[in-house]
C-alpha positions as CSV (number, residue, x, y, z in Angstrom):
1,M,-96.7,-47.1,-116.2
2,K,-99.3,-49.7,-115.1
3,D,-102.7,-48.6,-114.0
4,N,-102.7,-50.5,-110.7
5,K,-106.2,-49.2,-109.8
6,K,-107.8,-51.5,-112.4
7,V,-106.5,-54.7,-110.7
8,D,-109.1,-56.6,-108.8
9,F,-107.7,-58.8,-106.0
10,S,-111.0,-60.2,-104.9
11,K,-110.6,-63.7,-106.5
12,I,-107.2,-64.4,-105.1
13,K,-106.9,-67.4,-102.8
14,L,-103.2,-68.3,-103.3
15,L,-100.3,-65.9,-103.0
16,V,-97.0,-67.2,-104.4
17,C,-93.8,-65.3,-103.9
18,D,-90.3,-65.5,-105.3
19,F,-87.8,-65.1,-102.5
20,D,-84.7,-63.1,-103.5
21,G,-85.6,-59.7,-104.7
22,V,-89.2,-60.0,-103.4
23,M,-88.9,-61.0,-99.8
24,T,-85.4,-59.6,-99.7
25,N,-83.8,-56.6,-101.4
26,D,-81.9,-59.0,-103.7
27,K,-78.6,-58.5,-101.8
28,V,-76.6,-61.1,-99.9
29,V,-74.0,-60.7,-97.2
30,V,-71.2,-63.2,-97.3
31,D,-68.9,-63.6,-94.3
32,Q,-65.3,-64.8,-94.4
33,D,-66.4,-68.4,-94.0
34,G,-68.8,-68.2,-97.0
35,K,-71.9,-68.1,-94.9
36,E,-74.7,-66.1,-96.6
37,S,-77.4,-64.0,-94.9
38,V,-80.1,-61.8,-96.2
39,V,-82.4,-59.0,-94.8
40,C,-86.1,-59.5,-94.8
41,H,-88.8,-56.9,-94.0
42,R,-90.8,-57.6,-90.8
43,G,-93.9,-55.9,-92.3
44,D,-93.9,-58.5,-95.0
45,G,-93.9,-61.2,-92.4
46,L,-96.9,-59.6,-90.6
47,G,-98.7,-59.2,-93.9
48,V,-98.3,-62.9,-94.6
49,E,-99.5,-63.8,-91.2
50,M,-102.6,-61.6,-91.6
51,A,-103.3,-63.0,-95.1
52,K,-103.1,-66.5,-93.8
53,K,-105.6,-65.7,-91.0
54,Q,-108.1,-64.6,-93.6
55,G,-107.8,-67.8,-95.5
56,I,-105.3,-66.8,-98.2
57,E,-102.7,-69.5,-98.7
58,V,-99.1,-68.2,-99.1
59,M,-96.0,-70.0,-100.4
60,V,-92.6,-69.4,-101.9
61,I,-91.1,-70.8,-105.1
62,S,-87.5,-69.9,-105.4
63,K,-84.5,-70.7,-107.6
64,E,-82.2,-70.0,-104.7
65,R,-80.7,-73.1,-103.0
66,N,-79.5,-71.4,-99.8
67,P,-81.0,-72.7,-96.5
68,V,-81.9,-69.1,-95.5
69,V,-85.0,-69.4,-97.8
70,V,-86.3,-72.5,-95.9
71,A,-85.5,-70.9,-92.6
72,R,-87.5,-67.7,-93.4
73,C,-90.4,-69.7,-94.7
74,N,-90.4,-72.0,-91.7
75,K,-90.6,-69.0,-89.4
76,L,-93.5,-67.6,-91.4
77,K,-95.1,-71.1,-91.5
78,I,-95.5,-71.1,-95.2
79,E,-94.8,-73.8,-97.8
80,C,-91.4,-73.4,-99.4
81,Y,-90.0,-74.8,-102.7
82,N,-86.4,-73.8,-103.2
83,G,-83.8,-74.8,-105.7
84,I,-86.5,-74.7,-108.5
85,D,-85.1,-74.0,-111.9
86,T,-88.4,-74.0,-113.8
87,K,-90.9,-72.3,-111.5
88,V,-93.8,-72.3,-114.0
89,E,-94.0,-76.1,-114.1
90,L,-94.1,-76.4,-110.3
91,L,-96.6,-73.6,-110.1
92,K,-99.0,-75.3,-112.5
93,K,-98.6,-78.6,-110.6
94,L,-99.3,-77.0,-107.2
95,V,-102.3,-75.1,-108.4
96,K,-103.8,-78.2,-109.8
97,E,-103.0,-80.3,-106.7
98,K,-104.6,-77.7,-104.4
99,S,-107.7,-77.4,-106.7
100,Y,-107.3,-73.7,-107.4
101,M,-107.9,-72.1,-110.7
102,M,-105.1,-69.9,-112.2
103,D,-107.3,-66.8,-111.9
104,Q,-107.3,-67.4,-108.1
105,V,-103.5,-67.1,-107.9
106,C,-101.3,-64.1,-107.5
107,F,-97.5,-64.4,-108.2
108,I,-95.0,-61.8,-107.1
109,G,-91.6,-61.7,-108.9
110,N,-88.7,-59.5,-109.6
111,D,-86.6,-61.0,-112.4
112,V,-86.8,-62.7,-115.9
113,N,-87.1,-66.2,-114.4
114,D,-90.5,-65.1,-113.0
115,I,-92.0,-63.9,-116.3
116,E,-93.7,-67.2,-117.2
117,C,-95.4,-67.4,-113.8
118,V,-96.5,-63.8,-113.9
119,K,-98.0,-64.3,-117.3
120,I,-100.2,-67.4,-116.4
121,V,-101.7,-66.4,-113.1
122,G,-104.8,-64.3,-112.3
123,I,-102.6,-61.4,-111.1
124,G,-99.0,-61.2,-111.9
125,V,-97.1,-58.7,-109.8
126,A,-93.7,-57.1,-110.3
127,V,-92.0,-55.4,-107.4
128,A,-91.1,-51.7,-108.0
129,D,-87.4,-52.5,-108.6
130,A,-88.0,-55.6,-110.8
131,R,-86.4,-56.1,-114.2
132,P,-88.0,-54.0,-117.0
133,E,-88.9,-57.2,-118.9
134,L,-91.0,-58.4,-115.9
135,I,-92.6,-55.0,-115.3
136,K,-93.7,-55.0,-119.0
137,V,-95.8,-58.2,-118.6
138,A,-97.0,-57.7,-115.0
139,D,-100.6,-56.8,-114.2
140,Y,-99.6,-54.8,-111.1
141,V,-96.3,-53.1,-110.1
142,T,-95.8,-52.4,-106.4
143,K,-94.9,-49.0,-105.0
144,K,-92.5,-50.7,-102.6
145,K,-89.3,-52.4,-103.6
146,G,-88.5,-56.0,-103.0
147,G,-87.5,-56.6,-99.4
148,E,-88.9,-53.2,-98.4
149,G,-92.5,-54.0,-97.9
150,A,-93.7,-55.1,-101.4
151,V,-95.2,-58.3,-100.1
152,R,-97.0,-56.4,-97.3
153,E,-98.4,-54.0,-100.0
154,I,-99.9,-57.0,-101.8
155,C,-101.2,-58.6,-98.6
156,D,-102.9,-55.4,-97.6
157,L,-104.6,-55.3,-101.0
158,L,-105.7,-58.9,-100.7
159,L,-107.1,-58.1,-97.2
160,Q,-109.1,-55.2,-98.4
161,Y,-111.3,-57.7,-100.3
162,K,-111.7,-60.1,-97.4
163,K,-113.3,-57.6,-95.0
């Protein structure tokens, strides 16, 4: 098990989240017409809002191509990049464009396609119910599962250092 107590969130200025399995519980509801919907945690949304008010930039990079990703990010007023097959390349590009250093970035993921991002940032986070392969390389593992307050947990940790 990871020793989460040794992780120092004080340098983080950019929080990047995967969407499915991080901001959702990785489940999808499909109606008879093929329309998909997901469930998001309201506490995560409030955590994002509070982090932004303290100067922490928040964004989503997701492989998912469903418009629900964009809709949720629009509601939270955060940047959204969806339909991204190679997240690590976009992450490197955005960090450089925004003049951050990688050690100022926290990335939260849940699956194997997040491993490369988790490995290169200052703090790589796996949600509690992430794939074992991701948990193995993460710096921090949340107590909460994806879609059940994991993002809020990280936002609360980030805010502790901003007070």
